[in-house]
C-alpha positions as CSV (number, residue, x, y, z in Angstrom):
1,M,-13.1,-6.2,-9.8
2,F,-10.2,-8.6,-10.4
3,V,-6.6,-8.3,-9.2
4,L,-3.8,-10.6,-10.3
5,D,-0.1,-10.6,-9.1
6,S,2.7,-13.1,-8.9
7,E,6.2,-13.6,-7.6
8,V,8.8,-16.3,-8.0
9,V,10.3,-17.9,-4.9
10,D,13.8,-19.4,-5.0
11,Q,12.7,-22.8,-3.6
12,A,11.6,-26.0,-5.1
13,F,7.8,-26.6,-5.7
14,E,7.7,-29.6,-3.3
15,T,9.3,-27.6,-0.5
16,I,6.7,-24.8,-0.9
17,V,3.8,-27.2,-1.1
18,A,4.9,-28.9,2.1
19,R,5.0,-25.6,3.9
20,V,1.6,-24.5,2.6
21,R,0.0,-27.8,3.6
22,T,1.4,-27.7,7.2
23,D,1.5,-23.9,7.9
24,A,-1.2,-22.2,5.8
25,D,-2.6,-20.3,8.7
26,L,0.8,-19.1,9.8
27,L,1.7,-18.1,6.3
28,L,-1.5,-16.0,5.8
29,G,-1.2,-14.6,9.3
30,G,2.4,-13.7,8.9
31,A,1.4,-11.5,5.9
32,L,-0.9,-9.4,8.1
33,D,0.1,-6.6,10.4
34,S,-0.7,-7.3,14.0
35,A,-2.1,-10.7,13.2
36,R,-3.7,-12.8,15.9
37,A,-5.8,-15.9,16.1
38,E,-9.1,-15.6,17.9
39,G,-10.3,-19.2,18.3
40,E,-10.8,-20.5,14.8
41,R,-10.5,-17.0,13.2
42,L,-7.5,-15.1,12.0
43,R,-7.5,-11.3,12.2
44,G,-5.0,-8.7,11.2
45,R,-4.6,-5.4,9.4
46,V,-4.1,-4.9,5.7
47,G,-3.3,-1.8,3.8
48,P,-1.0,-0.4,1.1
49,P,2.5,0.2,2.3
50,G,3.5,3.9,2.6
51,W,-0.2,5.1,2.5
52,P,-1.9,6.9,5.4
53,V,-3.1,4.6,8.2
54,A,-6.7,5.6,7.2
55,F,-6.4,3.2,4.2
56,A,-5.5,0.2,6.5
57,K,-8.3,-2.0,7.7
58,E,-8.6,-4.8,10.2
59,V,-9.9,-7.9,8.4
60,E,-10.9,-11.4,9.4
61,I,-9.5,-14.2,7.1
62,E,-11.3,-17.4,6.5
63,R,-9.4,-20.0,4.5
64,G,-10.5,-23.0,2.5
65,P,-8.6,-26.3,2.2
66,V,-5.4,-26.7,0.4
67,R,-6.3,-28.4,-2.9
68,V,-3.9,-30.2,-5.2
69,L,-4.8,-29.9,-8.9
70,H,-2.5,-31.7,-11.3
71,D,0.8,-29.7,-11.3
72,H,-0.3,-26.8,-9.0
73,V,-1.8,-26.2,-5.5
74,L,-4.5,-23.8,-4.6
75,L,-5.3,-22.2,-1.2
76,A,-8.6,-20.3,-1.3
77,F,-9.3,-17.6,1.3
78,S,-11.5,-14.6,1.8
79,W,-11.2,-11.6,4.0
80,T,-13.9,-9.3,5.4
81,A,-13.6,-6.0,7.3
82,T,-14.3,-6.5,11.0
83,A,-15.9,-3.0,11.3
84,A,-18.1,-1.1,8.9
85,A,-18.2,-4.1,6.7
86,S,-20.9,-2.6,4.5
87,L,-18.4,0.1,3.4
88,F,-15.6,-2.3,2.5
89,P,-15.9,-5.2,0.0
90,Q,-15.4,-8.8,0.9
91,L,-12.3,-10.1,-1.0
92,D,-12.3,-13.7,-2.3
93,A,-8.9,-14.9,-3.4
94,D,-6.8,-17.9,-4.5
95,L,-3.1,-18.3,-3.7
96,E,-1.8,-20.6,-6.5
97,I,1.5,-22.4,-6.1
98,A,3.1,-23.8,-9.3
99,P,6.5,-25.1,-10.4
100,Y,8.7,-22.6,-12.1
101,G,11.6,-24.5,-13.4
102,L,13.5,-27.1,-11.3
103,A,14.4,-25.0,-8.2
104,Q,11.9,-22.2,-8.2
105,T,8.2,-21.8,-7.5
106,E,5.7,-19.2,-8.8
107,V,3.3,-17.9,-6.2
108,L,0.3,-16.3,-7.9
109,L,-2.5,-14.3,-6.2
110,R,-5.9,-14.0,-7.9
111,A,-8.4,-11.8,-6.0
112,R,-12.0,-10.7,-6.7
113,Y,-14.1,-8.1,-5.0
114,E,-17.3,-6.2,-5.7
115,P,-17.1,-2.5,-4.6
116,P,-20.0,-1.6,-2.3
117,G,-22.3,1.3,-3.2
118,G,-23.5,0.3,-6.6
119,T,-22.6,2.6,-9.5
120,I,-21.1,5.3,-7.3
121,G,-19.0,2.7,-5.5
122,R,-17.7,1.3,-8.8
123,G,-16.8,4.9,-9.9
124,V,-14.9,5.6,-6.7
125,D,-13.2,2.2,-7.0
126,Q,-12.0,3.1,-10.6
127,L,-10.7,6.5,-9.5
128,L,-8.9,5.5,-6.3
129,L,-9.8,2.4,-4.4
130,R,-8.6,0.0,-7.0
131,R,-5.1,1.3,-6.6
132,V,-5.5,0.8,-2.8
133,A,-6.7,-2.8,-3.4
134,E,-3.9,-3.6,-5.8
135,S,-1.2,-2.1,-3.6
136,T,-2.6,-3.9,-0.5
137,L,-2.7,-7.3,-2.3
138,R,0.8,-6.8,-3.8
139,A,2.2,-6.1,-0.3
140,F,0.3,-9.1,1.1
141,L,1.7,-11.4,-1.6
142,A,5.2,-10.0,-1.1
143,R,5.0,-10.7,2.6
144,I,4.0,-14.3,1.9
145,C,6.9,-14.8,-0.5
146,D,9.3,-13.1,2.0
147,Q,8.3,-15.7,4.6
148,L,8.8,-18.5,2.1
149,N,12.2,-17.2,1.1
150,R,13.3,-16.5,4.7
151,D,12.4,-20.0,5.8
152,A,14.6,-21.6,3.1
């Protein structure tokens, strides 16, 4: 399954890129509920806002390097459930930072996951879990952008 969402931040591209390069872990951690670093690992809770707590899950985030590609920057990361991982999909994502005019920046989130449970899991994902994933990722992206706007 593929999820895509984006927001525009009212700061110049160069400012956002500098922040992502120096504070990528803080930025990702700040978008998680109850985030904490455990050695080299970052853990926290994700879930759709306003949904029952049963839909929230503690995940461990592993991030890749910040990559500069022509006129945009990519930060790859993945998250995996810390408990009952076989029941929850691993999510692989890219946070893409691109100029949006002279004084704004687009922050785009592309995420991919494969629902567990084969055909039955894909059916449940289509009926309900896809909405949970989309809402969770939308909230995660909004928190990242709120941090970037707050730090202006």
